[in-house]
N, C-alpha and C positions, 0 to 999 in steps of 0.2 A: 586325122584332125577333124574336129567338128565344124559344122557350118559357121557357128558363131566365132570361133577362133580364126577361121579362114577369112571371114569378113573383117574382123578386127585387124588382121595382118594387112589386108588390102587398104583398109581405111587409114591405118597408121602410115603405111608407105605413101599413100596419096597425099595425106596432109603434110608429111615431112618433105616430100618432093615439091609440093606446091609452095610450102613455106621457104624452102631453100631457093627455089626459083625466084620468089619475090625478094628474098634477101640479097641474092647474088646478081640478079638481072632485073631490077625493078622497072626499067624502061620498057622491057618486053610486055610486062603486065600492064603498064600505064598505057601503052599504045593499043593493046587489045581492048582495054576498057575505055579508051578515049580520054584518059586522064592527062593532066599536065605532066610534062617531063622536066619541070624545074627542079633544081637541086633539093629544095624543100619538099616538094611532092615525092621525089624519089626516096628521101629519107623517111617520110611518113609511110610509104609503101613498105620499105624494108622493116620498119618497126611494127606497124599495125597488121600487115598481111604476112610478112615473113616471120617476125619474132613471135607473134601470137600463135600462128599455125605450127611453128616448130615446137613451142611449148606444149600445145595440145598433142602434137604427134609424139613427143617424148613421154607424156603421160600415158598415151595409148600403148606405147611400147612397154612401159612399166606395168600396165594392166595385163599385158600378154604374158608376163613372167610368172603369174600365178593364176591358176584356173578359177579361183574364187573372185578374181578381179575382172574377168573378161566381160561379164555383164555390166559392170561399172563403166568400163571403157566404152562399150557399145552405147550405153545410155548417154555418156558425155558426147560421143560422136554424133549420135542421133539428135540430141537436143541442139548441139552447136550447128550442125548442118541444117536441121529443121528451122531453127530461128533465122539462119542466113537466108534460106529459101523464102520464108515468110516475109522477111524484110525486103528481099529482092522483088517479090510479087507485089508488096505494098508500093515500092518505088515504081514498078512498071505501071500499075494502075493509077497512081497519083501523078506521075510525070508524063504518061502517055508517050514514052519514047523507048520501047523495047528494041534492043539490038540483037543480032544473032549471038553475040557474046552473052547477053543476059539470058536469052532463051535456052541456050546450050547449058549454061551453068544451072539454071532452074531445073532443067531435065535431070541433070546429074544429081542435084539435091533431092528431088522427089524420089528418084530410084534408090538413092542411098537411104533415105528415111524409111521407105517401104522395106528394104532388105534388113535394116536394123530392127524394125518392128517384128519382122518374121523371126529373126534370130533370137530376139529377146523373148518372144512368145514361146518358141521351141525350148529355150533354156529354162523358162519358167515351168513348162509342162514336165521337163525332165526332172527338175528339182521336186515338183509335186509328187511324181511317181516314186521317187526314191525316199521321200520323207514319210511316206505312209507306212 
């Protein structure tokens, strides 16, 4: 299995697992992020963090089912995680209140984007060699 497919498998599993966790146990996520645990907040976590991540994860799994869609899945994963990291960094700079939760997630986001960039670059080079 190629590096890009392995990465997409891990990215799919991580996103699905995180989404399922937010859907099924939103209070755990709320406490880690220091969010309110009111019923309204828990429903919002289930929808925005759980539902959205599960939807992205299912799309990534669909991309895994055909080799010509792997790069598309990696691109979506990289853009989504990259924008999340940029928004997190913006919040840390603007709000001056980084927590270990924010910094750990930012680290995961940076590593993920770097790995996705490497995988997409390698896939592009492979396609370029075979199309000549």
